[in-house]
Every structure is written in C-alpha cells, then in structure tokens.
MIDOSE-1310 file (N, C-alpha, C; in nm, 2 decimals, decimal comma, always signed):
residues 144
mngp	-3,19/+1,50/+1,69/-3,10/+1,53/+1,58/-3,01/+1,41/+1,56; -2,98/+1,39/+1,43/-2,89/+1,27/+1,39/-2,75/+1,32/+1,39; -2,65/+1,22/+1,42/-2,51/+1,25/+1,41/-2,46/+1,27/+1,27; -2,33/+1,30/+1,24/-2,29/+1,33/+1,10/-2,29/+1,21/+1,03
tlye	-2,31/+1,23/+0,90/-2,30/+1,11/+0,81/-2,18/+1,12/+0,73; -2,12/+1,00/+0,72/-1,98/+0,98/+0,65/-2,02/+0,99/+0,51; -1,93/+1,04/+0,42/-1,94/+1,04/+0,27/-1,93/+0,89/+0,22; -2,03/+0,86/+0,13/-2,03/+0,73/+0,07/-2,00/+0,74/-0,07
ppfp	-1,88/+0,74/-0,14/-1,88/+0,78/-0,28/-1,91/+0,65/-0,38; -1,94/+0,68/-0,49/-1,97/+0,57/-0,58/-1,85/+0,48/-0,60; -1,86/+0,37/-0,64/-1,76/+0,28/-0,66/-1,70/+0,29/-0,81; -1,57/+0,28/-0,84/-1,46/+0,29/-0,75/-1,43/+0,45/-0,72
aswr	-1,39/+0,47/-0,61/-1,35/+0,61/-0,58/-1,19/+0,59/-0,55; -1,12/+0,69/-0,60/-0,97/+0,68/-0,59/-0,91/+0,82/-0,55; -0,78/+0,80/-0,49/-0,71/+0,91/-0,47/-0,57/+0,89/-0,51; -0,49/+1,00/-0,57/-0,37/+0,99/-0,63/-0,28/+1,11/-0,56
velp	-0,17/+1,07/-0,50/-0,11/+1,18/-0,43/+0,05/+1,15/-0,47; +0,12/+1,26/-0,50/+0,27/+1,24/-0,51/+0,33/+1,27/-0,39; +0,43/+1,19/-0,36/+0,50/+1,20/-0,23/+0,66/+1,21/-0,27; +0,73/+1,27/-0,17/+0,87/+1,30/-0,19/+0,95/+1,17/-0,19
htpa	+1,05/+1,15/-0,26/+1,13/+1,04/-0,25/+1,23/+1,03/-0,13; +1,17/+1,06/-0,02/+1,25/+1,06/+0,11/+1,18/+0,97/+0,21; +1,24/+0,93/+0,32/+1,18/+0,86/+0,43/+1,06/+0,93/+0,50; +1,06/+1,07/+0,48/+0,95/+1,14/+0,53/+0,81/+1,11/+0,46
avpv	+0,82/+1,04/+0,35/+0,70/+1,00/+0,27/+0,62/+0,89/+0,35; +0,69/+0,81/+0,43/+0,63/+0,69/+0,51/+0,51/+0,75/+0,59; +0,55/+0,83/+0,69/+0,43/+0,86/+0,77/+0,32/+0,94/+0,70; +0,35/+1,02/+0,61/+0,26/+1,09/+0,53/+0,16/+0,99/+0,46
aral	+0,22/+0,89/+0,40/+0,14/+0,79/+0,33/+0,05/+0,71/+0,43; +0,10/+0,69/+0,54/+0,02/+0,61/+0,65/-0,10/+0,70/+0,68; -0,08/+0,83/+0,70/-0,20/+0,92/+0,74/-0,29/+0,93/+0,63; -0,24/+0,94/+0,50/-0,33/+0,96/+0,39/-0,42/+0,83/+0,37
vrta	-0,37/+0,72/+0,38/-0,44/+0,58/+0,37/-0,55/+0,59/+0,49; -0,51/+0,62/+0,61/-0,61/+0,62/+0,72/-0,72/+0,72/+0,70; -0,68/+0,85/+0,66/-0,78/+0,96/+0,63/-0,88/+0,91/+0,52; -0,83/+0,86/+0,41/-0,91/+0,82/+0,30/-1,01/+0,71/+0,33
ltei	-0,95/+0,61/+0,39/-1,04/+0,50/+0,43/-1,15/+0,53/+0,54; -1,10/+0,63/+0,64/-1,21/+0,66/+0,73/-1,31/+0,76/+0,67; -1,26/+0,85/+0,60/-1,36/+0,95/+0,53/-1,46/+0,89/+0,45; -1,43/+0,78/+0,39/-1,53/+0,71/+0,30/-1,60/+0,60/+0,36
assa	-1,58/+0,58/+0,49/-1,65/+0,48/+0,57/-1,62/+0,35/+0,50; -1,48/+0,32/+0,46/-1,45/+0,19/+0,41/-1,45/+0,08/+0,53; -1,49/-0,03/+0,49/-1,49/-0,14/+0,59/-1,36/-0,22/+0,58; -1,26/-0,18/+0,50/-1,13/-0,23/+0,51/-1,06/-0,21/+0,64
dtdt	-0,97/-0,30/+0,68/-0,90/-0,27/+0,81/-0,79/-0,15/+0,79; -0,82/-0,04/+0,85/-0,73/+0,07/+0,83/-0,59/+0,05/+0,89; -0,59/-0,03/+1,01/-0,45/-0,05/+1,06/-0,36/-0,13/+0,97; -0,42/-0,24/+0,91/-0,35/-0,32/+0,81/-0,31/-0,24/+0,70
aell	-0,41/-0,15/+0,64/-0,38/-0,08/+0,53/-0,26/+0,02/+0,55; -0,26/+0,08/+0,67/-0,15/+0,17/+0,70/-0,02/+0,10/+0,72; -0,01/-0,01/+0,78/+0,11/-0,09/+0,78/+0,17/-0,14/+0,65; +0,08/-0,19/+0,57/+0,14/-0,23/+0,43/+0,17/-0,12/+0,36
tael	+0,09/-0,01/+0,35/+0,13/+0,11/+0,28/+0,27/+0,16/+0,32; +0,29/+0,16/+0,45/+0,42/+0,21/+0,50/+0,53/+0,11/+0,44; +0,51/-0,02/+0,43/+0,61/-0,10/+0,38/+0,63/-0,08/+0,23; +0,53/-0,06/+0,16/+0,55/-0,03/+0,01/+0,62/+0,10/-0,01
vana	+0,58/+0,20/+0,07/+0,65/+0,33/+0,04/+0,80/+0,32/+0,10; +0,83/+0,26/+0,20/+0,96/+0,25/+0,24/+1,05/+0,17/+0,15; +0,99/+0,06/+0,09/+1,06/-0,02/-0,01/+1,09/+0,07/-0,13; +0,99/+0,15/-0,17/+1,01/+0,24/-0,29/+1,12/+0,34/-0,26
veht	+1,13/+0,40/-0,15/+1,24/+0,49/-0,11/+1,37/+0,43/-0,10; +1,38/+0,32/-0,04/+1,50/+0,25/-0,01/+1,56/+0,18/-0,13; +1,48/+0,13/-0,23/+1,53/+0,05/-0,33/+1,51/+0,11/-0,47; +1,49/+0,24/-0,48/+1,49/+0,30/-0,61/+1,58/+0,42/-0,60
aged	+1,65/+0,44/-0,71/+1,76/+0,56/-0,72/+1,68/+0,67/-0,77; +1,75/+0,80/-0,75/+1,70/+0,91/-0,80/+1,61/+0,99/-0,70; +1,55/+1,10/-0,75/+1,46/+1,18/-0,67/+1,33/+1,20/-0,72; +1,29/+1,10/-0,83/+1,16/+1,12/-0,88/+1,06/+1,08/-0,76
piel	+0,94/+1,16/-0,77/+0,84/+1,14/-0,66/+0,78/+1,00/-0,68; +0,74/+0,96/-0,56/+0,66/+0,83/-0,54/+0,52/+0,86/-0,56; +0,44/+0,77/-0,62/+0,29/+0,81/-0,63/+0,22/+0,71/-0,54; +0,13/+0,75/-0,46/+0,04/+0,67/-0,38/-0,10/+0,68/-0,44
viel	-0,16/+0,56/-0,46/-0,30/+0,55/-0,52/-0,38/+0,46/-0,43; -0,48/+0,52/-0,38/-0,58/+0,45/-0,29/-0,70/+0,44/-0,37; -0,76/+0,31/-0,38/-0,89/+0,28/-0,45/-0,98/+0,21/-0,36; -1,09/+0,27/-0,35/-1,21/+0,20/-0,28/-1,28/+0,12/-0,38
lptg	-1,30/-0,01/-0,35/-1,36/-0,10/-0,44/-1,49/-0,16/-0,36; -1,59/-0,21/-0,43/-1,71/-0,27/-0,35/-1,66/-0,38/-0,26; -1,56/-0,45/-0,29/-1,51/-0,55/-0,20/-1,40/-0,52/-0,10; -1,36/-0,40/-0,09/-1,26/-0,36/+0,00/-1,18/-0,25/-0,06
cqve	-1,05/-0,25/-0,06/-0,96/-0,14/-0,12/-0,84/-0,19/-0,17; -0,78/-0,12/-0,26/-0,65/-0,15/-0,32/-0,56/-0,03/-0,31; -0,44/-0,05/-0,28/-0,33/+0,05/-0,26/-0,23/+0,01/-0,35; -0,17/+0,12/-0,42/-0,06/+0,10/-0,51/+0,04/+0,21/-0,48
vhds	+0,17/+0,17/-0,50/+0,28/+0,27/-0,48/+0,36/+0,26/-0,61; +0,36/+0,36/-0,69/+0,44/+0,37/-0,82/+0,58/+0,44/-0,79; +0,68/+0,38/-0,85/+0,81/+0,44/-0,85/+0,87/+0,43/-0,99; +0,99/+0,49/-0,99/+1,05/+0,51/-1,13/+1,14/+0,38/-1,17
splp	+1,15/+0,28/-1,07/+1,23/+0,17/-1,11/+1,16/+0,06/-1,17; +1,21/+0,02/-1,29/+1,13/-0,10/-1,36/+1,16/-0,23/-1,29; +1,25/-0,25/-1,20/+1,28/-0,37/-1,15/+1,17/-0,42/-1,05; +1,15/-0,55/-1,06/+1,04/-0,62/-0,98/+1,08/-0,60/-0,84
pgdl	+0,98/-0,61/-0,74/+1,00/-0,60/-0,59/+1,03/-0,73/-0,53; +1,15/-0,78/-0,55/+1,19/-0,90/-0,48/+1,10/-1,01/-0,49; +1,06/-1,08/-0,39/+0,98/-1,20/-0,40/+0,84/-1,17/-0,35; +0,78/-1,07/-0,39/+0,65/-1,03/-0,35/+0,54/-1,14/-0,37
tapc	+0,55/-1,20/-0,49/+0,45/-1,30/-0,52/+0,50/-1,45/-0,50; +0,62/-1,45/-0,45/+0,68/-1,60/-0,43/+0,60/-1,65/-0,31; +0,59/-1,79/-0,31/+0,55/-1,86/-0,19/+0,62/-1,83/-0,06; +0,55/-1,84/+0,05/+0,62/-1,80/+0,18/+0,72/-1,90/+0,20
ppgp	+0,85/-1,88/+0,24/+0,95/-1,97/+0,28/+0,91/-2,05/+0,39; +0,95/-2,18/+0,39/+0,92/-2,27/+0,50/+0,99/-2,21/+0,64; +0,91/-2,24/+0,74/+0,97/-2,21/+0,88/+0,95/-2,06/+0,91; +0,97/-2,02/+1,03/+0,97/-1,88/+1,07/+1,08/-1,80/+1,02
pdpw	+1,05/-1,67/+1,02/+1,17/-1,58/+0,96/+1,27/-1,58/+1,07; +1,40/-1,55/+1,02/+1,51/-1,54/+1,10/+1,49/-1,40/+1,19; +1,49/-1,42/+1,33/+1,47/-1,30/+1,41/+1,59/-1,20/+1,41; +1,71/-1,24/+1,36/+1,81/-1,16/+1,35/+1,82/-1,08/+1,22
qehg	+1,75/-1,13/+1,12/+1,75/-1,07/+0,99/+1,69/-0,91/+1,00; +1,76/-0,82/+0,94/+1,72/-0,68/+0,96/+1,63/-0,64/+0,84; +1,63/-0,71/+0,73/+1,54/-0,67/+0,62/+1,47/-0,80/+0,56; +1,37/-0,77/+0,49/+1,30/-0,88/+0,41/+1,17/-0,92/+0,47
rgll	+1,12/-0,86/+0,57/+0,99/-0,89/+0,63/+0,87/-0,81/+0,58; +0,91/-0,70/+0,52/+0,80/-0,62/+0,46/+0,73/-0,69/+0,35; +0,79/-0,75/+0,27/+0,72/-0,82/+0,16/+0,65/-0,95/+0,21; +0,70/-1,02/+0,31/+0,63/-1,12/+0,38/+0,49/-1,07/+0,45
lirt	+0,51/-0,95/+0,52/+0,39/-0,90/+0,58/+0,29/-0,87/+0,47; +0,32/-0,82/+0,35/+0,23/-0,79/+0,24/+0,17/-0,91/+0,20; +0,25/-1,01/+0,18/+0,19/-1,14/+0,12/+0,09/-1,21/+0,22; +0,13/-1,20/+0,35/+0,06/-1,26/+0,45/-0,08/-1,19/+0,48
lsss	-0,07/-1,06/+0,49/-0,19/-0,98/+0,55/-0,29/-0,94/+0,44; -0,25/-0,93/+0,32/-0,33/-0,88/+0,20/-0,40/-1,00/+0,15; -0,52/-0,96/+0,08/-0,60/-1,07/+0,02/-0,53/-1,10/-0,11; -0,46/-1,01/-0,18/-0,38/-1,04/-0,30/-0,27/-0,92/-0,31
cghr	-0,18/-0,95/-0,38/-0,07/-0,85/-0,41/+0,00/-0,88/-0,53; +0,09/-0,78/-0,59/+0,15/-0,80/-0,70/+0,22/-0,67/-0,75; +0,27/-0,67/-0,88/+0,33/-0,56/-0,93/+0,31/-0,56/-1,08; +0,32/-0,45/-1,15/+0,31/-0,45/-1,29/+0,39/-0,32/-1,34
atds	+0,43/-0,34/-1,46/+0,51/-0,23/-1,52/+0,42/-0,12/-1,55; +0,48/+0,00/-1,55/+0,41/+0,13/-1,59/+0,50/+0,20/-1,70; +0,45/+0,30/-1,75/+0,52/+0,38/-1,85/+0,65/+0,44/-1,80; +0,65/+0,48/-1,67/+0,75/+0,54/-1,60/+0,82/+0,46/-1,48
gkav	+0,81/+0,33/-1,48/+0,87/+0,23/-1,38/+0,78/+0,12/-1,35; +0,72/+0,11/-1,23/+0,65/-0,01/-1,18/+0,54/+0,04/-1,07; +0,44/-0,02/-1,06/+0,35/-0,01/-0,96/+0,34/-0,14/-0,87; +0,36/-0,13/-0,74/+0,34/-0,24/-0,66/+0,21/-0,22/-0,57
wfrl	+0,13/-0,33/-0,55/+0,00/-0,31/-0,50/-0,04/-0,42/-0,40; -0,14/-0,40/-0,33/-0,20/-0,49/-0,25/-0,35/-0,46/-0,23; -0,43/-0,56/-0,20/-0,56/-0,55/-0,18/-0,61/-0,60/-0,04; -0,71/-0,53/+0,02/-0,76/-0,57/+0,15/-0,91/-0,59/+0,14
parg	-0,96/-0,70/+0,19/-1,11/-0,72/+0,18/-1,18/-0,62/+0,27; -1,31/-0,61/+0,24/-1,39/-0,56/+0,34/-1,42/-0,64/+0,45; -1,43/-0,58/+0,57/-1,45/-0,66/+0,69/-1,60/-0,71/+0,70; -1,62/-0,82/+0,73/-1,74/-0,88/+0,74/-1,83/-0,82/+0,84
C-alpha cells in the first residue's frame, strides 16, 4: 500500500485570507503560509516564507492606521511562490527595493531589519498600489 499523496494543484494556485489588524495576525499568517505550502507540496523554503510573511504582516500592523483588515495572498507559481500582504495605506514600505546599505546592520537598532531580511532572503520583492492601499510582496524560488 502506498503512502498518502499530496495535492498538486494546477499553476497558479492561490489563497486569499483576511486577517485582523492586530499583532495576533502575525502567528496566524505564519501558520497559513506553512500550511498552504506544505499542503500543495511546494518546493519553496517554508521556513523562509514564514519568516518573511511575519515581517510583512508585522509591518502592515505597525505602520498602517485604522482597523481595516490586512489581506494575505499566497500564490504557488511553477518557479516557486509569491506572498503578498495588502493593507489600507497608500504609503510605500520604506526602502524595500533600495540597495542594501554598506556594512553590517547596527546591532543596537531595534527596527529596520525586516525589510533588509526580505530584500536579502527573497528572489525578488516590491510593492504596488491597489484600489484600497498597497500590496507588498516577495517571491521565493523553488528549491532545486
């Protein structure tokens, strides 16, 4: 008897989930990304996807006003995955696409490492305007 077969959806497959505009959204988003990527047998690095998703959601909660929900979008691509976090602020997310600053980060600085992590660990990242604010995204490649 063979073991269970994981579901392999047609490309692209995607999930959209509204999350509350509270810090409680961060662990929920991490779990959702891990579950989605595991269920579909994605070859993207789930640990990195969880970490970067947590950074995007935490930034959306911390840097946007109001109580509008945050939307998490996970998309499986033939070449890996893309994760987007939508929020109601039209303001761009700091220096997400700026070149990395020279030298190591300041170990005493309490903020500012999240975008550096996203730039460093993703294959690409960026942001775009939406009808209700913006979407900030990253892509992870399939593991070879």
